[in-house]
Phi, psi and omega in degrees: 000128180288147176287130183300326180291325178294318177300318180296317180297315179299318180297319180293319179298313180297318179297317179296317181297317179297318180295319180296316179296318180297319180294322183288321189264348182211070179295333176269086187273359176261100185255127176248118182267134174231154179214165186296343180284345181284154178289156176301322180298317181293319179293316179300322178294322178297321179288309184290335182259011183300137182273164174300148178057041180236164177237131169263111183259112182262124178291165176297151179134178180253126181254127182259130181231139174257352183226165171299154179249111186259125183267141174308151178259021173289157186283145169063056174259138174246130174246117186224147175245195181263003181144154184300325180262000183257322179251114187236123175264110190256116180250021183298336177262015184297127179237354180217148182087142186279329190232182181273261179265122192230137168227120182241108187260130182287159179300141178090349178272149174245104189228127175254145181213147180230133176234133176199151170066053171200171178234152175239131184229142166058045174286153176291326178237228181291157182279284179246114185237123179236124180242126171084016180285151176250009171190108184234117178240120178239118176216143182055046176241134177244142174231132181204169179228072185287337184234338183287131183293316177262119184272148176293164186288314187233144177275282176255124201218075170278134179221142181056045182241167173230146178060074184248129174231117177240121186210153175053035182241177182215153175217132187221110169103012180292137181279358168236280186223138179292301175240114185236133171233121185232145175050044186234176183216136180066090192226135171229123177240111188215147172059041178248163175238124180231132184208152175064020174264168169292299172252132180293302181227138176223131170249115189234128176049044186234163182241138169062081182226141170242126176241113189211148173060032177260154175248108182243110184214156176073009178268179169289315179222139183294313178206156175226138168239100189244150166231111183270153194280340193237021177271161180301323178252121177234176180089036180308135183201165177055072178234127176248129175239110189210150176057039176253164172250115176244099189222145173055039178273078189236025176283137175298154183282115179248022179289157175306122184304340180274352183269157181297322183295342179292347180280344188279128179289142173301143181097021182257128177290311179189162181207149174238133177232121167059033175253159178244138179060076177234131180240120181245110187208152176058028174265162174244120178251118187224129169057040170265112199291334183273307182193152177287297183212145178219144171244125186226165175264169175303325185291331177294330180274317190247000178086170186244020178284117182300338181277327189244337185285129177295343179299333179269352185232046189272163171301142180306134181097357182280135174249115185285354185250147171291145180215131179056052173265116188250107184249109187211149172058040174259159178250124180242128179218124171069027180265156171070024184274342184202077185302334180266000181301304178298324181295334184294339180260004180287122180290349178253100183288354179255009184299138184302333182296339183292333184298312180288328176297315179294324178297314178297321181290339183292348176277000177252139336283167177302132177286164180299121180078359180258157180291305180057180177276135180248168178061020173076014179203157171299143179306144185297322180238132181225150178233139186288341174076008182288333170226141187237191182302324183294353182284352181094000176227165180259107180290318184203139169243135183225115181218148173057044177248024183128164187252001181295146179299324185253036184288333182239137180231135166265113184289342180051049177290351172294342179255002183283128178221165174303337179281341175236074188281009177226167184278346187307317187275349188240349179300147175224137183244033181279075185297331183300329181296332184247012179274051181267176178231148179229151178298144175296141177282151180283148178299149176276129178301131179286123179301143179249151184224000000 
């Protein structure tokens, strides 16, 4: 016969253990289940009315939406499906609302949100858009446009957020950027696959970002680290791009001609514009037909007319020049062999991206007595040359990116005029001038959830 006190003690221990496990494994104990048999109105109500510390659990299946799906701005909501290929939010019939799944958090709120294990397809605008979050975790989420003729601008799109982690996700077909994080702070983008977008991954006007272990291929450009002049948050800095694969990014540029990304020529591995403290290292750049990597100023993108260039009319604190961009220990293979190759398939012969593609192509073949491109390709690493070492700051350091004599190029766009409409006469290959070293940037803390 068991002792009653022993039975009571065992019961209390088991109850405590079960409660502890429940608390550890399911902090969001308010679960709202939805399935494809429910009406759009009922599902929309579940999303917009979600309580703090709750989970919206989506069963496997395809959900059809005619409108945007707006998520409550209460704190600590999890939206989860049964798997990226099992739970599909289909917006191909969308007739109202600009975007797919949206959460817009007002100023002054502290809101954490988690999205995982589902896909978003064929939105009229952006796929997954989160504004103002203070903890955003996206994992195993896919965004694509398999049937819609006009693709939305952004796939996964956190903006004005803090503590952002995007991992094990995919974006396919965005007419601007597949995975974009803008005007945000403390960002980790890792282990994602991005393809068939204009820009694969973009960190824009943001602070403290790590982009690592991603596969970016088949886009117009593999990645961008940009700082634009007229956004509320400027001064992008401390961005590390490392251990990624940027290969075969040779899609013609199909971006909106009025957008900044429309300026990038198809066939670009990656580019940095007007950022400070950027470290590009241990990446592999392969078969990007226009150029492997470039660091440029705002003026290379928008021109130098004081009356019209936004570089002269920027938000206070904006620096139009790249500074302390450290490009080292990357592997470049087969890049820059045909800058006009992707452009040749562009159905729009007036697209803005053609201008830079034609400029890069103007170095082939080298003119008599001119430097031109050697070894059959554009230099793997290029700097626009609009501001140089003599300015008192280091725009770019480039070391251990290959052993070719002409591996690094100063484009000297400071000397570009209508009278010298090609690069042949102004290119400079004095790599020793930029073979400087900069301290390694510290890792960005991975946000926890």
